[in-house]
C-alpha positions in Angstrom: 37.9 116.3 -251.6 37.4 113.8 -248.8 40.6 114.7 -247.3 40.0 118.4 -246.1 36.6 117.3 -244.8 36.3 117.7 -240.5 33.5 116.6 -238.4 32.5 119.7 -237.6 31.5 120.3 -241.6 29.2 117.6 -241.7 26.2 119.4 -239.6 26.7 117.5 -236.3 25.4 119.1 -233.1 27.9 120.3 -230.5 27.0 117.6 -228.1 28.3 115.1 -230.7 31.4 116.8 -232.2 32.5 117.1 -227.9 31.9 113.1 -227.7 34.1 112.7 -231.1 36.9 114.8 -229.6 36.6 113.1 -226.3 37.5 109.7 -228.5 40.3 111.4 -230.1 38.1 111.6 -233.5 38.8 114.9 -235.7 38.6 114.0 -239.3 35.9 111.8 -240.8 36.8 108.2 -243.2 35.7 108.6 -246.6 32.9 106.4 -245.7 31.9 108.6 -242.8 32.4 112.3 -244.8 29.9 110.6 -247.5 27.4 108.8 -245.7 26.8 111.4 -242.8 25.2 113.9 -245.2 23.4 111.6 -246.8 22.0 110.1 -243.9 20.8 113.6 -242.6 19.3 114.3 -245.5 16.8 111.6 -244.9 16.9 109.4 -247.6 17.3 105.4 -247.4 21.1 104.3 -247.9 23.0 101.6 -248.7 26.8 102.1 -248.1 29.7 99.5 -248.6 33.0 99.7 -247.2 35.7 97.7 -246.2 35.6 96.3 -242.2 37.4 98.8 -240.2 36.9 101.8 -242.2 34.6 103.6 -239.5 31.1 102.2 -240.7 29.8 102.4 -236.9 30.0 105.8 -236.3 29.0 106.4 -240.3 25.3 105.6 -239.0 25.6 106.5 -235.4 26.1 109.8 -235.6 23.5 111.0 -238.1 20.9 108.7 -236.3 21.6 110.4 -232.9 21.6 113.7 -234.7 18.2 113.1 -236.0 16.8 111.8 -232.6 18.4 115.2 -230.6 15.1 116.9 -231.0 13.6 114.4 -229.0 16.0 114.2 -226.2 14.7 114.7 -222.8 15.2 114.1 -219.0 12.2 113.0 -218.1 11.6 109.9 -215.9 8.6 108.6 -217.4 9.2 105.5 -219.8 6.7 106.9 -222.4 8.9 109.7 -223.2 11.8 107.6 -224.2 10.0 105.1 -227.0 12.6 103.1 -229.4 12.9 105.6 -231.9 16.0 104.1 -233.7 16.6 100.3 -234.0 19.9 98.7 -235.1 19.9 95.3 -236.4 23.5 93.2 -236.0 23.7 89.5 -236.9 26.1 88.3 -234.2 25.9 89.2 -230.0 29.4 90.6 -230.2 28.8 93.1 -232.8 25.5 93.9 -230.8 27.9 94.7 -228.0 30.3 96.8 -229.6 27.5 98.7 -231.8 25.8 100.0 -228.7 29.2 101.0 -227.1 29.7 103.1 -229.6 26.4 104.5 -229.8 26.6 105.2 -225.7 30.0 106.9 -226.3 29.0 109.3 -229.1 25.7 109.9 -227.2 27.1 110.4 -223.7 26.7 114.5 -223.6 22.9 113.9 -224.5 20.0 112.4 -222.6 19.7 110.2 -225.3 19.3 106.3 -223.9 20.5 103.1 -225.6 20.0 99.7 -225.1 21.6 96.4 -226.3 19.4 92.9 -226.3 21.0 89.7 -227.4 20.4 85.6 -226.9 22.4 83.4 -224.5 21.4 85.2 -221.6 18.6 85.3 -219.6 15.9 87.6 -220.9 14.4 88.7 -217.5 17.6 90.7 -216.9 17.1 93.0 -220.2 13.1 93.5 -219.5 14.0 95.9 -216.5 16.0 98.1 -218.7 13.6 98.2 -221.5 10.9 99.3 -219.2 12.5 102.4 -218.2 12.8 103.1 -222.2 15.3 103.8 -224.5 15.4 106.0 -227.8 18.3 103.7 -229.5 18.1 99.8 -229.1 20.4 97.5 -230.8 19.6 94.0 -231.2 19.9 90.5 -232.5 17.1 89.4 -234.9 15.9 86.3 -232.6 16.3 88.3 -229.3 14.3 91.2 -230.7 11.6 88.9 -231.7 11.6 87.2 -228.2 10.7 90.7 -226.6 8.2 91.0 -229.1 6.4 87.7 -228.4 6.4 88.7 -224.7 5.1 92.1 -224.9 8.4 93.9 -223.6 8.7 96.8 -226.1 6.9 98.2 -228.9 8.4 99.2 -232.6 5.5 101.8 -233.7 7.9 104.8 -233.3 10.8 103.7 -234.7 12.1 106.5 -237.2 15.4 105.0 -238.4 16.3 101.1 -239.0 19.6 100.2 -239.4 21.0 97.2 -240.8 24.6 96.4 -240.1 26.5 94.0 -241.7 23.8 93.8 -244.1 24.7 90.9 -246.3 25.3 88.6 -243.3 22.2 89.8 -241.9 20.5 88.6 -245.8 22.6 85.9 -246.3 22.8 83.6 -242.9 18.9 82.6 -242.7 17.8 85.9 -241.1 15.3 86.8 -244.1 12.1 85.6 -242.3 13.2 87.1 -238.9 13.4 90.1 -240.8 10.0 90.2 -242.4 8.7 89.9 -239.5 10.5 92.7 -237.6 9.8 95.3 -240.9 6.0 94.2 -240.7 5.8 95.7 -237.1 7.7 98.6 -238.0 5.9 102.2 -239.2 6.2 102.5 -243.3 7.3 105.8 -243.0 10.7 105.2 -242.1 14.8 105.6 -243.0 16.7 102.5 -243.6 20.4 102.2 -243.6 22.2 99.3 -244.8 26.0 98.8 -244.1 28.2 96.0 -245.1 32.2 95.3 -246.3 30.6 93.5 -249.2 27.7 93.6 -251.5 27.2 90.8 -254.0 24.6 91.1 -256.8 22.2 89.0 -255.0 22.1 91.2 -252.1 21.3 93.9 -253.7 18.4 92.2 -255.3 17.2 91.2 -251.6 17.7 94.8 -250.5 15.1 95.9 -252.8 12.4 94.4 -250.5 13.6 96.8 -247.7 14.7 99.9 -249.3 13.0 102.4 -251.0 15.1 104.2 -253.7 18.1 103.9 -251.8 21.4 105.5 -252.8 24.3 103.2 -253.0 28.1 104.4 -251.7 31.0 102.2 -252.2 34.2 103.9 -250.9 36.6 101.1 -252.0 35.9 98.5 -254.6 33.1 96.1 -254.4 34.5 93.1 -252.2 37.9 94.6 -252.0 40.6 93.7 -249.1 42.4 96.6 -247.4 45.8 97.5 -248.8 47.2 98.0 -245.5 47.2 94.2 -245.3 49.5 91.9 -246.4 48.2 88.4 -247.9 50.2 85.6 -248.6 49.2 82.0 -248.8 51.3 78.6 -247.5 50.1 75.5 -249.4 50.3 73.1 -246.8 48.8 69.6 -246.3 45.9 69.4 -243.8 47.7 67.3 -241.7 50.8 69.6 -241.5 48.6 72.2 -240.5 48.8 71.9 -236.6 52.6 71.9 -236.7 53.0 74.5 -239.0 50.8 76.9 -237.1 52.6 76.0 -234.0 56.1 76.7 -235.5 54.9 80.5 -236.5 53.6 81.2 -233.5 56.8 80.3 -231.8 58.6 82.4 -234.2 56.3 85.4 -234.6 56.7 88.3 -232.1 52.9 89.2 -232.7 51.6 89.9 -229.2 47.8 89.2 -230.8 46.7 86.2 -233.2 43.4 85.9 -234.4 43.1 82.1 -235.8 39.9 81.4 -237.8 38.6 77.9 -238.7 35.5 76.7 -240.2 33.8 74.6 -237.5 33.5 75.0 -233.9 35.1 71.4 -233.0 38.3 72.4 -234.6 38.6 75.7 -233.1 37.9 74.1 -229.6 40.4 71.2 -230.7 43.1 73.8 -231.7 43.1 76.0 -229.2 43.5 72.8 -226.4 46.5 71.7 -228.7 48.2 75.1 -228.8 47.6 75.6 -224.9 49.4 72.3 -224.3 52.7 73.5 -226.1 53.0 76.8 -224.0 51.0 79.1 -226.2 48.2 81.0 -224.5 45.0 80.4 -226.7 41.4 80.9 -226.0 38.5 79.9 -228.3 35.1 81.6 -229.6 32.2 79.8 -231.4 28.4 79.3 -231.5 28.7 76.7 -228.6 30.1 78.8 -225.8 27.9 80.8 -223.5 27.6 84.4 -223.8 29.8 84.5 -220.5 32.2 82.4 -221.8 32.7 84.3 -224.9 32.8 87.8 -223.4 35.8 86.0 -221.0 37.5 85.2 -224.0 37.3 88.4 -225.9 38.3 90.3 -222.6 41.1 88.1 -222.2 42.2 88.5 -225.8 42.2 92.0 -225.6 43.8 92.6 -222.3 46.8 90.3 -223.4 46.0 87.4 -221.0 45.5 85.2 -224.1 47.7 86.0 -227.0 46.0 83.5 -229.5 42.0 83.5 -230.1 40.5 80.7 -232.3 37.1 81.7 -233.8 34.7 80.3 -236.4 33.2 83.1 -238.4 30.4 83.7 -235.8 32.9 85.9 -234.4 34.6 87.6 -237.7 31.7 89.9 -237.8 31.9 91.5 -234.0 35.5 91.6 -233.4 36.7 95.2 -232.8 40.3 94.9 -231.7 42.7 98.0 -232.1 46.2 97.5 -233.9 45.2 93.7 -234.3 48.6 92.6 -236.1 48.1 89.3 -237.6 44.7 86.9 -238.6 45.7 83.4 -240.0 43.1 81.5 -241.9 43.9 77.8 -240.5 40.8 76.8 -243.0 40.0 79.2 -245.6 36.4 80.0 -246.3 34.0 78.5 -248.6 32.3 81.5 -249.2 34.6 84.1 -250.5 32.8 86.9 -249.2 33.8 85.4 -245.5 37.6 86.0 -246.4 37.0 89.8 -247.1 35.4 89.8 -243.5 37.9 87.7 -241.9 40.9 89.4 -242.9 39.0 92.6 -242.1 39.8 92.3 -238.6 43.8 93.4 -239.3 44.8 96.6 -240.5 42.2 98.8 -239.2 42.3 102.3 -239.4 45.3 102.7 -241.3 47.3 100.5 -239.3 49.6 97.7 -241.0 48.6 94.1 -240.7 49.2 90.5 -242.0 46.7 87.7 -243.6 47.9 84.1 -243.3 46.4 81.4 -245.0 46.7 77.4 -244.9 45.7 76.3 -248.2 45.6 72.2 -248.6 45.4 70.7 -251.8 41.6 70.4 -251.4 41.1 73.9 -250.8 42.8 75.1 -253.9 39.2 75.3 -255.5 38.3 78.2 -252.5 41.2 79.9 -253.3 40.5 80.8 -256.8 36.9 81.7 -255.7 38.4 84.3 -253.4 41.1 85.4 -255.8 38.2 85.7 -258.2 35.9 88.0 -255.8 39.0 90.3 -254.6 40.7 90.5 -258.2 44.0 89.8 -257.2 46.4 86.8 -256.8 47.6 86.2 -253.5 51.1 85.4 -253.0 52.3 81.7 -251.9 55.2 81.0 -250.2 56.5 78.1 -249.0 58.1 77.1 -245.5 60.0 74.1 -244.6 58.1 72.5 -241.3 60.6 71.9 -238.2 59.2 68.2 -238.1 62.2 67.3 -235.5 60.7 69.9 -233.2 57.1 68.8 -233.7 58.5 65.2 -232.6 60.5 66.5 -229.8 57.2 68.2 -228.5 55.1 65.1 -229.3 57.4 62.6 -228.2 57.5 64.4 -224.9 53.9 62.9 -223.8 54.2 59.1 -224.8 57.6 58.9 -223.0 55.6 60.2 -219.7 52.9 58.0 -220.9 55.1 55.1 -221.1 56.9 56.4 -217.6 53.4 56.2 -216.1 52.5 52.8 -217.6 55.8 51.2 -216.1 54.7 52.7 -213.1 51.1 51.8 -213.0 52.3 48.1 -214.1 54.5 47.9 -210.7 51.8 49.4 -208.8 49.8 46.4 -210.3 52.4 44.2 -209.3 52.9 45.3 -206.0 49.1 45.4 -205.4 48.6 41.9 -206.8 51.1 40.2 -204.1 48.6 41.7 -201.8 45.3 40.3 -202.8 44.1 37.2 -201.4 44.6 34.1 -203.1 41.5 32.7 -205.3 39.1 30.2 -203.8 39.7 26.5 -205.4 37.5 25.4 -208.0 34.4 23.3 -207.1 34.9 19.8 -207.5 31.3 19.0 -207.0 30.2 16.6 -209.8 26.5 18.2 -210.3 27.9 21.0 -212.1 29.9 18.7 -214.3 26.8 16.8 -215.7 25.3 17.6 -219.1 22.1 19.6 -219.8 19.1 17.3 -219.3 15.6 18.4 -219.9 13.3 18.3 -217.2 10.2 19.9 -218.5 8.1 16.5 -218.8 9.1 15.9 -214.8 8.2 19.5 -214.2 4.5 19.4 -216.1 3.8 16.3 -214.1 4.5 17.5 -210.7 2.2 20.4 -211.5 -1.2 19.5 -210.4 -4.4 21.8 -210.3 -5.3 23.3 -207.0 -8.6 22.1 -205.5 -10.6 25.1 -204.4 -13.1 24.5 -201.7 -14.7 28.1 -202.1 -17.1 29.1 -204.2 -16.9 31.6 -206.9 -18.1 34.9 -205.9 -21.2 36.0 -208.1 -20.5 38.9 -210.6 -22.8 41.5 -211.8 -24.4 40.9 -215.1 -23.2 44.8 -215.8 -19.5 43.4 -215.5 -20.2 40.4 -217.5 -21.5 37.8 -215.4 -24.6 35.6 -215.3 -27.3 37.1 -213.2 -29.2 34.6 -211.6 -32.3 35.0 -209.2 -32.2 35.1 -205.5 
């Protein structure tokens, strides 16, 4: 049934349909076809679908449709209160969601804005004061603005939790409770995510009222468009294997995931040293650095982007051909999100995972979650090539050492001869104690001056004049 559904049959306004046509969209994805009518009906919703199936449009379009009656061209900020709030776990995801909202609302007077941490809050305040109907935010920065009284949430009609499982699972629960306490009780809440564990569904009971559950794909499933494979490899051989695969691959873009920020930075530097254009993105990078790295990757200036799971929830790259798990995640749900970066919107993709013996236990949990066994492939590592690449640096180092030694010899010949050692016999005498002599030499110094009287209040002796 969903195959014959068109956007113009979902009850969307002409302004929104026109924006969809401008973006090249004609047929809704399964999650959009099911979620949009239910969201327009006004009830709470929990929607689960694989990453890359159009979840952003599934909540943005009904959200904008519900706000159209309030759209106006008035200059007064009072005419543009925040009526819809979208919360995301990461800065990158917040930016991309707001870009989509802006694109869908471009033929309407509705205003949108994104606020996130990592940048000066003062740069966001002036835009908030002009008034916006749709606010996309990360929880921490939203609370910053609330404390500074730069926004009000008392007229919010729709709340959206994007990547809801991560919102509730990454320690955002206290922040979410503070934010929800400031929202009107009468509101609509929409939760969208690629995964919904039973624990997350229990936590969602605190936020939603009698929600309808939509799961277009099997819960925690992976995309059939993505070819998954595992390379069993020792941890010490992973870098050599990665370089070999990248050198032999014709993929123009490769996204590599690591578990730690340190590994991401180290790996990107190692790849750059062997001539592979690589950059890293993780939580320690400033917002400007992260945006610059993403732009370079999207434009093709960098063919490889090494990222931690922080970036897994915010990257939206069309036609990304390959994802490599340099280290597989300990949380199996993160695997679904990682490989969901490729094979989006019907395109084909490849997801490769390097699994060391120490990581076998994590692979078992991943296969249990996605209810399928991932094919394992073996590949012979070109150790000779790896040695030739690494041997080049020691040779240069050896040459530089010889050059440095020659320089040291030359400079040594120019140095003045050291002075002869002193032959004063006093310095050769053994240590002799002279404390007694010093004590005898010390005599009390006689004083001819009388002591000045000290007031009794200061501890002195009172005496009569």
